[in-house]
C-alpha positions as CSV (number, residue, x, y, z in Angstrom):
1,M,-32.6,36.6,-7.6
2,T,-29.5,34.8,-5.8
3,T,-29.2,34.2,-2.0
4,N,-27.1,32.9,0.6
5,P,-26.7,29.4,1.3
6,P,-27.8,28.7,4.8
7,R,-24.6,28.5,7.2
8,A,-24.1,25.6,9.5
9,G,-24.4,25.9,12.8
10,R,-23.4,24.0,16.0
11,R,-25.5,20.7,15.4
12,E,-23.9,20.7,12.2
13,W,-20.6,20.6,13.2
14,T,-21.1,17.9,16.2
15,A,-22.9,16.1,13.6
16,L,-19.3,16.0,11.7
17,T,-18.0,14.9,14.6
18,V,-19.9,11.8,14.9
19,L,-19.4,11.0,11.6
20,M,-15.6,11.4,12.1
21,L,-15.5,8.1,13.9
22,P,-16.6,5.9,11.9
23,L,-15.1,7.0,9.2
24,L,-11.6,7.1,11.2
25,L,-12.2,3.3,11.9
26,V,-13.2,2.2,8.4
27,S,-9.6,3.7,7.4
28,M,-8.1,2.4,10.5
29,D,-9.2,-1.2,9.6
30,V,-7.0,-1.4,6.1
31,S,-4.1,-1.1,8.1
32,V,-4.9,-2.3,11.8
33,L,-4.1,-6.3,11.0
34,Y,-0.3,-5.5,10.8
35,F,0.9,-6.0,14.0
36,A,-2.1,-9.1,14.9
37,I,-1.7,-11.2,12.1
38,P,1.4,-13.1,14.2
39,Q,-0.9,-14.0,16.8
40,I,-4.0,-14.7,14.7
41,S,-1.7,-17.2,12.8
42,A,-0.7,-19.1,16.1
43,D,-4.7,-18.7,17.5
44,L,-6.1,-19.7,14.3
45,D,-3.3,-21.3,12.4
46,P,-4.4,-20.3,9.1
47,S,-3.1,-21.7,5.4
48,G,-0.9,-19.5,3.6
49,T,-3.9,-18.5,1.0
50,Q,-6.4,-18.2,4.6
51,Q,-3.5,-15.5,5.2
52,L,-3.7,-13.4,2.4
53,W,-7.7,-13.3,2.2
54,I,-7.6,-12.4,5.9
55,F,-5.7,-9.3,4.9
56,D,-7.2,-8.7,1.7
57,I,-10.9,-9.4,1.5
58,Y,-11.8,-6.3,3.4
59,G,-10.3,-4.0,1.0
60,F,-11.0,-6.1,-2.3
61,V,-14.6,-5.9,-1.0
62,L,-14.8,-2.4,0.0
63,A,-13.3,-1.3,-3.0
64,G,-16.1,-3.7,-5.6
65,L,-19.2,-1.8,-3.5
66,L,-18.5,1.8,-3.2
67,M,-20.2,2.9,-6.3
68,T,-23.1,0.3,-5.4
69,M,-23.5,1.7,-2.0
70,G,-23.2,5.1,-3.2
71,A,-25.8,4.8,-5.5
72,L,-28.0,3.0,-3.2
73,G,-27.6,5.8,-0.2
74,D,-29.2,8.2,-3.1
75,R,-31.9,6.2,-3.8
76,I,-33.2,5.3,0.1
77,G,-31.8,7.7,2.0
78,R,-27.9,8.4,3.2
79,R,-28.4,8.1,7.0
80,R,-30.4,5.2,6.9
81,L,-27.9,3.3,4.7
82,L,-25.2,4.9,7.3
83,L,-26.9,3.4,10.1
84,V,-27.6,0.0,8.6
85,G,-23.8,0.2,7.7
86,A,-23.0,0.6,11.0
87,A,-24.6,-1.9,12.7
88,A,-23.4,-4.6,10.2
89,F,-19.9,-2.7,10.6
90,G,-20.0,-3.6,14.5
91,A,-21.5,-7.0,14.3
92,A,-18.7,-7.5,12.1
93,S,-16.4,-6.3,14.5
94,L,-17.9,-8.7,17.3
95,L,-17.6,-11.6,15.0
96,A,-13.9,-10.9,13.8
97,A,-12.7,-10.4,17.8
98,Y,-14.1,-14.0,18.6
99,A,-13.5,-15.6,15.5
100,H,-12.5,-19.7,16.3
101,T,-11.5,-20.2,12.6
102,A,-9.5,-18.4,9.9
103,E,-12.8,-19.1,7.7
104,T,-15.0,-17.3,10.3
105,L,-13.2,-14.5,10.1
106,I,-12.3,-14.1,6.8
107,A,-16.4,-14.5,6.3
108,A,-16.5,-11.3,9.6
109,R,-13.4,-9.1,7.5
110,A,-16.0,-10.0,4.4
111,V,-18.9,-8.4,6.0
112,L,-16.5,-5.0,7.4
113,G,-15.8,-4.4,4.0
114,I,-19.6,-4.1,2.9
115,G,-20.2,-2.1,6.3
116,G,-17.1,-0.1,5.3
117,A,-18.5,0.5,1.4
118,T,-21.9,1.8,2.9
119,L,-19.8,4.8,5.8
120,M,-17.2,6.1,3.6
121,P,-19.5,7.2,0.3
122,T,-22.3,8.6,3.2
123,T,-20.5,10.2,5.2
124,M,-19.1,12.6,2.3
125,A,-22.7,12.7,1.3
126,L,-23.6,13.6,4.5
127,V,-21.1,16.3,4.6
128,R,-22.6,18.1,1.1
129,T,-25.9,18.3,2.4
130,M,-25.4,19.7,5.7
131,F,-23.0,22.2,5.2
132,T,-24.5,23.6,1.7
133,D,-22.5,27.0,2.5
134,P,-19.2,27.1,0.1
135,G,-16.8,27.9,2.7
136,Q,-18.5,25.9,5.8
137,R,-18.2,23.0,3.6
138,A,-14.4,23.4,2.2
139,K,-13.2,23.2,6.3
140,A,-15.5,20.7,6.7
141,I,-14.0,18.3,3.9
142,G,-10.7,19.3,4.6
143,L,-11.2,18.0,8.4
144,W,-12.6,15.1,6.7
145,S,-9.6,14.3,4.6
146,G,-7.5,14.7,6.8
147,V,-9.3,12.2,9.0
148,M,-8.9,10.1,6.5
149,T,-5.4,10.3,5.8
150,A,-4.5,10.1,9.5
151,G,-6.7,7.0,9.8
152,I,-4.5,4.5,7.8
153,A,-1.1,5.7,10.0
154,L,-3.0,5.3,13.3
155,G,-4.4,1.9,12.4
156,S,-0.8,0.0,12.3
157,V,0.0,2.0,15.4
158,M,-3.2,1.2,17.5
159,S,-2.5,-2.4,16.4
160,G,0.8,-2.8,17.7
161,V,-0.5,-1.1,21.4
162,L,-3.6,-2.9,21.7
163,V,-1.7,-6.4,20.5
164,E,0.6,-5.6,23.1
165,H,-1.1,-5.5,26.2
166,F,-4.3,-7.6,25.1
167,W,-5.4,-10.4,22.4
168,W,-5.7,-10.2,18.6
169,G,-9.3,-9.3,18.9
170,S,-9.1,-6.3,20.7
171,V,-8.1,-4.8,18.1
172,F,-12.1,-5.5,16.3
173,L,-13.4,-4.7,19.6
174,V,-12.7,-0.7,19.7
175,N,-14.9,0.2,16.3
176,L,-18.3,-1.2,18.9
177,P,-18.1,2.1,20.9
178,A,-17.6,4.4,17.7
179,M,-20.4,2.4,16.0
180,V,-23.0,2.4,19.1
181,L,-22.0,6.4,19.4
182,L,-23.1,7.0,15.7
183,L,-26.1,4.6,16.0
184,V,-27.6,6.3,19.0
185,L,-26.4,9.9,18.2
186,G,-27.1,9.4,14.2
187,P,-30.7,9.4,14.4
188,V,-30.6,12.9,16.5
189,L,-27.9,15.0,14.8
190,L,-28.0,13.3,11.3
191,P,-30.4,14.9,8.4
192,E,-32.0,12.8,6.3
193,S,-31.4,12.9,2.1
194,K,-32.2,11.1,-0.6
195,N,-32.9,11.7,-4.4
196,P,-36.4,12.5,-4.7
197,S,-36.8,11.3,-8.1
198,P,-34.2,8.7,-8.1
199,G,-35.9,6.1,-10.5
200,R,-35.3,2.4,-10.4
201,F,-32.4,1.0,-9.1
202,D,-30.5,-0.6,-11.7
203,L,-29.8,-4.4,-10.3
204,W,-27.2,-5.6,-13.6
205,S,-25.2,-2.4,-13.2
206,V,-23.9,-4.2,-9.4
207,P,-23.1,-7.1,-11.2
208,L,-21.3,-5.6,-13.9
209,S,-19.6,-3.0,-11.4
210,L,-18.1,-5.7,-9.1
211,A,-16.5,-7.5,-12.4
212,A,-15.0,-4.2,-13.3
213,V,-13.2,-3.2,-10.2
214,L,-12.4,-6.1,-8.2
215,P,-10.3,-7.7,-10.6
216,V,-8.1,-4.3,-11.9
217,I,-7.5,-4.1,-8.3
218,Y,-6.5,-7.3,-7.8
219,G,-4.0,-7.4,-10.8
220,V,-2.5,-4.2,-9.9
221,K,-1.8,-4.7,-5.9
222,E,-0.3,-8.9,-7.1
223,L,1.7,-6.9,-9.9
224,A,2.7,-5.1,-7.1
225,A,3.5,-7.6,-4.4
226,Q,4.4,-10.2,-6.4
227,G,6.3,-8.6,-9.8
228,W,5.1,-9.7,-13.5
229,N,3.0,-12.2,-14.3
230,V,0.3,-13.2,-17.0
231,R,-2.3,-14.3,-14.4
232,Y,-2.5,-10.4,-13.2
233,V,-2.3,-8.8,-16.5
234,V,-5.3,-11.1,-17.5
235,S,-7.2,-10.1,-14.7
236,I,-6.4,-6.2,-15.6
237,T,-7.8,-7.0,-18.7
238,V,-10.5,-8.7,-18.2
239,G,-11.4,-6.1,-15.9
240,L,-11.4,-3.2,-17.8
241,L,-13.5,-5.3,-20.4
242,F,-16.2,-5.5,-18.0
243,A,-15.5,-1.5,-17.4
244,A,-16.1,-0.9,-20.7
245,L,-19.9,-2.8,-20.7
246,F,-20.4,-0.9,-17.5
247,V,-19.5,2.3,-19.5
248,H,-22.0,1.3,-21.8
249,R,-25.0,0.4,-19.5
250,Q,-24.6,3.8,-17.7
251,R,-24.3,5.5,-21.1
252,T,-27.8,3.5,-22.5
253,S,-29.6,2.9,-19.2
254,A,-32.8,4.6,-18.7
255,S,-31.9,4.6,-14.7
256,P,-27.7,4.3,-14.6
257,M,-26.4,3.4,-11.6
258,I,-23.9,6.6,-12.0
259,S,-25.6,9.2,-13.4
260,P,-23.6,10.5,-16.9
261,A,-24.8,14.0,-16.1
262,L,-21.8,13.9,-13.3
263,F,-19.0,14.2,-16.0
264,R,-21.1,17.0,-17.2
265,G,-20.8,18.9,-13.5
266,H,-18.6,22.1,-14.1
267,G,-14.7,20.8,-12.7
268,F,-15.7,17.2,-12.2
269,T,-14.4,15.3,-14.3
270,P,-10.6,16.8,-13.7
271,A,-10.9,16.8,-9.6
272,L,-12.0,13.1,-9.9
273,V,-8.7,12.1,-12.4
274,L,-6.5,14.6,-10.6
275,N,-7.6,13.0,-7.4
276,T,-7.1,9.4,-8.8
277,V,-3.4,10.8,-9.3
278,S,-2.8,11.9,-5.7
279,A,-3.8,8.7,-4.2
280,F,-1.2,7.0,-6.5
281,G,1.5,9.4,-5.1
282,M,0.7,8.7,-1.4
283,M,0.3,4.9,-1.5
284,G,3.4,5.1,-4.6
285,S,5.9,6.7,-1.2
286,A,3.8,3.8,1.3
287,Y,5.4,1.1,-0.2
288,F,9.2,2.2,0.3
289,T,9.2,4.3,3.4
290,T,7.4,1.3,5.6
291,Q,10.6,-1.0,4.4
292,Y,13.1,1.9,4.6
293,L,12.1,2.4,8.2
294,Q,12.4,-1.3,9.3
295,S,14.8,-3.1,6.9
296,V,17.2,-0.2,6.0
297,L,17.4,1.6,9.4
298,G,16.5,-1.8,11.2
299,K,13.0,-0.4,13.2
300,S,10.9,-3.0,14.9
301,A,7.5,-3.0,13.2
302,L,6.3,-0.7,16.3
303,E,8.6,1.2,16.4
304,A,8.6,2.0,12.8
305,A,4.9,3.1,12.9
306,L,5.4,5.2,15.9
307,W,7.9,7.2,14.1
308,S,5.1,6.7,11.4
309,L,3.1,9.3,13.5
310,L,5.2,12.0,13.1
311,P,4.6,13.4,9.4
312,S,0.9,13.9,10.8
313,V,1.8,16.8,12.4
314,L,1.7,18.4,9.0
315,I,-1.0,16.4,7.4
316,G,-3.2,17.6,10.6
317,A,-2.1,21.7,9.5
318,A,-1.8,21.3,5.4
319,A,-5.9,21.2,4.9
320,P,-7.6,23.5,7.4
321,V,-5.2,26.3,5.5
322,A,-5.8,25.5,2.0
323,A,-9.4,26.3,3.1
324,Q,-9.0,29.4,4.7
325,L,-6.5,30.3,1.3
326,A,-9.8,29.2,-0.8
327,Q,-12.2,31.1,1.4
328,R,-10.0,34.4,1.6
329,G,-10.1,34.1,-2.5
330,V,-7.0,31.9,-3.9
331,E,-8.5,30.3,-7.1
332,R,-8.7,27.0,-6.3
333,A,-5.9,26.0,-9.4
334,Y,-3.8,27.5,-7.4
335,L,-3.9,25.6,-4.5
336,V,-4.0,22.4,-5.9
337,T,-1.2,23.1,-8.6
338,A,0.9,24.5,-5.3
339,G,-0.1,21.2,-3.6
340,F,1.2,18.8,-6.2
341,T,4.1,21.2,-6.5
342,I,4.5,20.4,-2.5
343,A,3.7,16.5,-2.7
344,A,6.4,16.8,-5.6
345,C,9.2,18.1,-3.5
346,G,8.5,15.6,-0.6
347,Y,9.0,13.2,-3.3
348,G,12.5,15.5,-4.0
349,L,13.6,14.9,-0.8
350,L,13.0,11.3,-0.8
351,A,15.2,11.1,-3.7
352,L,17.8,12.2,-1.5
353,A,17.7,9.6,1.5
354,G,20.8,7.4,2.2
355,T,20.5,4.2,4.4
356,D,20.9,6.0,7.1
357,S,18.6,9.1,7.0
358,L,15.9,8.7,9.5
359,W,14.7,12.5,9.7
360,L,15.1,13.7,6.1
361,V,12.8,10.8,5.1
362,L,10.0,11.4,8.0
363,A,10.5,14.9,6.4
364,A,9.5,14.0,2.8
365,C,6.9,11.7,4.5
366,G,5.2,14.6,5.9
367,V,5.6,17.3,3.0
368,L,4.0,14.8,0.2
369,A,1.6,13.9,2.9
370,A,0.7,17.6,3.2
371,G,0.8,18.5,-0.4
372,I,-1.2,15.3,-1.2
373,V,-4.2,16.6,1.8
374,V,-4.2,20.2,0.6
375,V,-4.8,18.3,-3.1
376,M,-7.4,15.9,-2.3
377,S,-9.7,18.5,0.2
378,Q,-9.6,21.1,-2.7
379,L,-11.0,18.6,-5.4
380,T,-13.1,16.4,-3.0
381,D,-14.6,19.9,-2.7
382,L,-14.5,21.1,-6.2
383,A,-16.4,17.4,-6.8
384,L,-18.8,17.7,-4.6
385,S,-19.9,21.0,-5.5
386,S,-20.5,20.5,-9.0
387,A,-22.6,17.7,-8.7
388,P,-25.9,17.9,-7.9
389,V,-26.9,17.5,-4.3
390,E,-29.1,14.6,-4.9
391,K,-26.3,12.5,-6.7
392,A,-23.9,12.9,-3.6
393,G,-23.6,9.3,-2.9
394,A,-22.8,8.6,-6.5
395,A,-20.1,11.0,-6.6
396,S,-18.7,10.5,-3.6
397,S,-18.7,6.7,-4.7
398,L,-17.0,7.6,-8.0
399,L,-13.7,9.9,-5.6
400,E,-13.4,6.9,-3.5
401,T,-12.9,4.2,-6.0
402,G,-11.4,6.5,-7.9
403,T,-9.4,6.5,-4.5
404,E,-8.0,2.4,-4.5
405,F,-7.4,2.4,-8.0
406,G,-5.0,5.5,-7.8
407,G,-3.6,4.1,-4.4
408,A,-2.7,0.6,-6.0
409,L,-1.2,2.2,-9.5
410,G,0.8,3.9,-7.2
411,M,2.4,1.2,-5.2
412,A,2.3,-1.5,-8.6
413,A,3.8,1.2,-11.2
414,L,6.8,2.9,-8.4
415,G,7.0,-0.3,-6.7
416,S,8.4,-1.7,-10.1
417,I,10.5,1.1,-10.8
418,G,12.2,0.5,-7.4
419,T,12.2,-3.2,-7.9
420,A,13.8,-2.6,-10.9
421,V,16.5,-0.5,-10.0
422,Y,17.1,-3.0,-6.4
423,R,17.6,-6.0,-8.7
424,H,20.0,-4.2,-11.0
425,G,21.8,-2.9,-7.9
426,I,22.3,-6.1,-6.1
427,P,25.2,-8.5,-7.2
428,S,24.3,-10.9,-9.6
429,D,26.1,-13.8,-8.2
430,T,23.7,-13.8,-4.6
431,P,21.0,-16.3,-4.5
432,A,18.0,-15.7,-5.5
433,P,15.8,-14.6,-3.1
434,A,18.3,-12.0,-2.3
435,Q,17.9,-10.6,-5.9
436,E,14.0,-10.4,-5.8
437,T,13.7,-8.2,-2.8
438,L,15.2,-6.8,0.5
439,G,13.7,-9.3,3.2
440,G,14.7,-12.3,1.1
441,A,18.1,-11.1,1.1
442,L,18.5,-9.7,4.6
443,A,17.2,-13.4,5.4
444,V,20.1,-15.3,2.9
445,A,22.5,-12.5,4.9
446,A,21.4,-13.9,8.2
447,E,22.8,-17.5,7.3
448,L,25.9,-16.8,5.7
449,P,29.0,-16.1,8.2
450,G,30.7,-12.9,9.4
451,R,31.7,-11.0,6.9
452,A,29.7,-12.3,3.3
453,G,26.5,-12.2,5.5
454,D,27.2,-8.3,6.8
455,A,28.6,-7.6,3.0
456,L,25.2,-8.9,1.3
457,A,22.9,-6.9,3.8
458,T,24.4,-3.9,3.1
459,A,24.8,-3.9,-0.5
460,A,20.9,-5.1,-0.7
461,R,20.0,-2.0,2.0
462,E,22.0,0.3,-0.6
463,A,20.3,-1.2,-3.4
464,F,17.2,-0.7,-2.0
465,T,17.7,2.8,-1.3
466,D,18.6,3.3,-4.7
467,G,15.3,2.0,-5.6
468,M,13.5,4.2,-3.7
469,Q,15.5,7.0,-5.4
470,G,14.6,5.8,-8.4
471,A,11.1,5.5,-7.4
472,A,10.7,9.2,-5.7
473,I,12.5,11.1,-9.1
474,A,9.4,9.2,-11.2
475,G,6.9,10.0,-8.6
476,A,8.0,14.2,-8.6
477,L,8.0,14.1,-12.3
478,L,4.5,12.6,-12.0
479,L,3.5,14.9,-9.5
480,L,4.8,18.1,-11.2
481,A,3.4,16.8,-14.3
482,A,0.1,16.9,-12.7
483,A,0.5,20.6,-11.0
484,G,0.8,21.1,-14.8
485,L,-2.6,19.6,-15.5
486,A,-4.1,21.4,-12.3
487,A,-2.8,24.5,-13.5
488,L,-4.7,24.4,-16.7
489,G,-7.5,22.0,-16.2
490,L,-9.1,24.1,-13.3
491,R,-8.5,27.2,-13.9
492,H,-11.8,29.6,-13.4
493,T,-13.6,26.9,-11.3
494,P,-15.5,28.6,-9.2
495,V,-17.4,26.7,-5.9
496,R,-20.8,26.4,-8.0
497,T,-24.3,27.5,-6.2
498,E,-27.1,24.7,-5.1
499,A,-29.1,26.8,-8.1
500,E,-26.5,26.3,-10.5
501,T,-25.9,22.6,-9.9
502,A,-29.5,22.4,-10.1
503,D,-29.7,23.6,-13.4
504,T,-26.9,21.5,-14.8
505,E,-28.4,18.2,-13.5
506,N,-32.0,19.2,-15.6
507,A,-30.2,19.9,-18.5
508,G,-28.3,16.7,-18.0
509,Q,-31.8,14.7,-17.5
510,A,-33.0,16.4,-20.8
511,D,-30.2,15.3,-22.5
512,S,-30.2,12.0,-21.6
513,L,-34.1,12.0,-23.4
514,S,-32.5,12.1,-26.0
515,P,-31.6,9.4,-28.8
516,S,-27.8,9.3,-28.1
517,G,-28.8,9.1,-24.4
518,V,-25.7,10.5,-23.2
C-alpha cells in the first residue's frame, strides 16, 4: 500500500530560507573580487602569480572537494557538516577581510573554498531530506536554483558598491551575519540526516577525486583565458587519467565514496549529463556578455554589473513557473525540452546583436538564463528524486561537480570559437596584442594618433561582436541538440516515491556484492 509522503510545514520553509543565505553567499564569492582586486593590489602588492591565485584558489578548492564533502555529509550527518562548514566559512571570511599579506589572503580564500564545498552539497541534500512531497520539493529546488544563479550576478554588484564606500575587506565581512544566523538557527530548524549504514570512508578516493577534478578544471579554464598551450592539454589529460582511476575504484571498492548504484536510479544519469550541458550554455554566454558591456559599449565595470541585474527578473520567475507546470501534470521531458529551446532562443537573440545593442543583449541574457534555470531546477529535482535519501549528499555533489565542469567547458569552447572569429576579422597588419584580444586592441588603439586609433578600436569591436555572434550560433545549436536529447531521454520519468528509491538502492547493494562489483 502506497502512502503519501508527509508535507512540509512552516518550520521546513523557514529552514529553507535560512539555507538560502549561505548558498547565496557561496555563489557570490565566485565573483565578489571583481571590483576589489585593484584595492587589494595597491594594499597587499601581490605578484602577478599571487593575484591569479587570489582569484582562482577559491573555485579550484571548491570544485575539487565537492564529491568528498558530499560523501562525508552522508556519513557524519549533513547538518553537522553544514554547521562546521559555516563556522569555517565565517572564520575564513574574517581572516580574508583583515589579511595583511597576499599569502594570508590566498590561504583564507582556500579555506573559503573548503567551507563552500561543504555548504553547497549539504544545502541541496537537506532540501531533499526536508521536502519529501514531490510538488513541494520541486518548488523548493526551484528556489534553490534561482538563488544559486542570482548569487553570481549579485556578487559583482555588491563588490562594486562596497568597495566604492568601504575598504576591500568589507566584501568578505558581509558573510559573517549570515553564517552567525545559520549557526544559531541551524541546530533548531534543520533536521539531522545521514546514511544509517554508510560503511567505512574510502580515504584513497579523496586524493583520486582531487587529482581528477583539479587538473581538468585548471586546464580548461586556462585554455579559455590564455589560448592553446600544450601545458594545459597535458593537465587535462592527466586529470582524465586520474578520473579513470577514480571511476575504477568506485566500481570495485566495497565502500565507495560515490556509489555506482546512484547511476542506476531512473533518470539520474541523463539528469547529470544534461545539467552539465546547461552549465556549459550559461557560462559560455557570460564569457562574452561581460566583455561586450564593458569593452564594446564602454560601460564602467560597476555600470556593467548593474545593467546585468536586469535579466534577473526573468530568472526569478522561471523556476517557480516550471514547478507549477510540473505540479499540474506537465511531463518533465517537455519542461526540460522547452527550457533548452528557450535558452537556445536566447543565444539566437545574441547572434543578432551589433556593436550598439544594449537592450537586445540584455533580453538575450534574460531569455537564455530563464531557460537554463528551468532546465537546472527540473534536472536537479529529477536527480535528487531518483537518488535514495541516504545518498543525497553524494548525488548533490555530483551535480555540483558537473556544473563546475560544464561552466569551464562552456567558457573554453565558446570562447575559442569567438577568439577564432575575432582573429579572422581583425586586420592582419595590426600589432600582435590587438590580434589576440579586444582588450589588447583597445589598449593599442589608445596609443595611436587620431583616426588610426579610432579605426582600430572600431574594427576590434566589430570583430569581437562577430565572434560573439559565431559563438552564439554554436551555443544555440548545442542547446537545441540537448533539447532533442531531453525529449528522448527523459520521456516517462515521473518522480519516484521514497519506497521506490529505497528498493532501487537495495537492488544496487545486492548487485555490488556480485563478482562484477557493479
